[in-house]
N, C-alpha and C positions, 0 to 999 in steps of 0.2 A: 443226252443231250451232250450234241461236240461245243465248243468254243473253238475259235481258233485264235491265234496271237493278233490278228489285226483287230479283232472284236473284241478283246479283252481290254488290249490299248483305247479303243474308241471311247468304250465305255469309261476305262479310269478316268479320260480326259474330259466328257462331259461331268462325272463327276467331282472331277476337280473345279471345274469353272462354276458348276452350281455350288460348291462350297465357298469360292472367292466372291461369287457374286452376293451369297447370304450374309458376308463382312463378318468381323469379329464379335460384332452384336450379340451373335447366336449362341458365341461361347459360353458354356456354364462358368460361373465363377469370377467373369469377369469384373474388376477394380473398379470401384462408381470412381468420378470425378473428385470428388471430395478425400477421396482415398490415396489419391498420385502424391508423391512425392511433393514439396517446391520448395525452391530457394528460400530462407529462411525472410529477405526483403521482400517476399511475394505476399508474406500473411497478410492481413489487411483486416481480421475480425478481430474484435475487444477480446471477445471471452478468450478465445485463445492465444492471445497477446498476454493478458492479464493474468492467466491460466498458469503459462509458460515464466515470467519474468515478476511478478507481482506477489500473487497469490499465499507462496510458500512463508512470508514474511508478515503478508498483510490478509493475511485469510479470503477468504470465496464468500459464497451463498450457504456454503455444505460445510465449510470448514471455518474456524478462528487459527488466526496467525499471532506469532508472539510480539507484534507491532499491533500502531493504531490500526483501525481500520479505514482505508483510505475512501471507502465508500460510504462512511455516515457521515448522511445528508447535512446536518449542524456542523460539522470541520468542514466539508466543502465551502458550505456558504460563508465562511470565516476564510480560507486562506484564498489569497487572490489567484486567479489562473494564470500570472506569468510567474509567479513564485512556484504554483503547481510545476507547470512544464520544467522550472531550471534544476526543482528536486529530481524527476524524472529523468532528467536528460545528464544533469553533473552531480547526483548524489551530494551526499551530507559527508565534506570531511570529518573525520575525526569520530563516525558512528559507523555501523555495520550498512549503512545504506548504499551502494555502489552505484553508480552514473552508467545508465544503460543507452546511451547515445552510442555511434560507431566513433565521433569525434573523440570521444572519453572514454574509450575502449571499449564499449557495450558493444551490443548486436544491432541494436533497432536506429533504423532511418530514420531521420525527419520526419517524416510521414507519419512512421507506425507510433512517435512519442506523440505525433499530434492524434491521433485516433484515442488513446489511453488519458490523453489530457481533455479532450471535448468529451469522451462519452461519461467521464466522471465528472466534468462541473454540470455534465445538465441533470446530474441528480441531487445538486447542493437543493436544498430547504430554501424554500422563500421566505424569507426571515429578514424584518429591521431590525435597528438600533443593536445591533449587533458588538461584541466588541472586537478590536482593531485586533487582528492575526500576530502583531508583535508589539512588543510595548517597552519602553527605557527600562532597566534593571531595577527592581521592586527592594525595598528595603526587609531584609531577611528579619529582623528583630520585630519587626511588626507581623511579619507574614507567620512567626510563632503563631497570634492573638488571631489571627486567619484560618489556619490550621486548625486551631482547637475547636473556632467557631462554625466550619464548615466540612472535616474533613474527618477529625478524629471519633465522629460517631462511628465510623467503617474501618480504619484505617489504624484507628489505639492511637493513644498516647503518647505524642512524641514521635509517631509516626511507625512504630514497631511490630504495626500489625494488629490484628480484630477479631474477633469472633467472626464479622464480615468478610473483611478483605483484609489483603496481607500488606506486609510492610513497605512502603515506600522512600526508606531511608538507608536503603542498603548500598553501601558503594562502589559493589561492583556493577549492580542495576546504573545506577546513575551515570556511572563513566561510559557507559554505552548509549545514553540518550543526551541531547540537547536540551539545554534550559527553552528553548521556542519547543523542543518537543512535548517537555512538561508541559507547557502554557498549553499546548494544540489539545493534551488529553484532559486537563482543566476544563476547555472551554467545552469541548464536544464530547467529552465524557469517552467510556469506551461499552456504547450498549451491548456487544456483544459477549462481553463480559457482566453485566447489570451492572456497572457503574455510571453513573448518574454525572449529568455536565452540568458545568455550571449555572445555570437556572435552577437547578433542583436540591441543592444540595441544603438548602434552608428553603422551605416551601415559600414561594410570595418575596423571597429573597434573593436573588440573581446577584450574584458576584460584581462587584466593580472591574471595569479592567483593570487600576490600580492594585485591588485585593487580588485579582490573580496574578499579577505580576509581585507582590510581597510574596505569595505562599509559596511561588516557583522561586523566589531569591533563599528562600528557608527551605526548601527541600535541596536546590544545590548545593548549599553551605556544608551539606552532610557530604559531599565527595571527599575522597581520601586527600590528607597534604600531600605534597611531595617532599623530597627528602630534606629542604630546607624551612619545612614548618611553614609555607603558605599551603595556601588553600590552589587545590591544584585547579588547572583551569578545564572550564566546561569545554564541549564540544562544540565547533561552531560549523558555517559552513558561508561565512562571508554574511551573515545575518539573513542568509536565506534556509534555516532549516526547518526541519517538519513540526 
């Protein structure tokens, strides 16, 4: 069979035209739309935002983080929505919690912060008569009695650790967390670690807000002292720490 250059060129042109009409959708290995690169501010999915910014410290559905789970329904029922937003956006001064809002040097837009806040608060437990999120400083002396009543069974006498749970008076740990964080843990527990909440330490006798404040004051009193011999200041965030 003989082919002439005009017929070859015509055949090639027809093939190219058919290929162009078919579009790239027919190409093998075409990336999915979800696989395409997006600028960080375009991400509007809670799971992606939480995984990239929060889960390393606060854990997720498959892992436990070093800090309190912010998906704990009881914790979310206690913390006011505006304070949760402030924590995410501004961070907590004096602790490892950074501010994630762009205005504070973070990567998240206001809309992305709101996505995190709105999805988290939707998980809050529907309970009433809960203790307030924050309270005035308690009485450390009385806190020792409260600790023995509610906490020593797991954390050992004097908070040095027991068979069921570790020490809670380690100064290095206490310098990483605020008193408000300690209050949040006492109220909400850490169910991901098997730690009970304030309603469960003593069956039928939930801790009062004052008892919670007093045991937090007692825990905070174990922070290292500074060179002048005064108790080192606890980390704070203008009253809005975790």
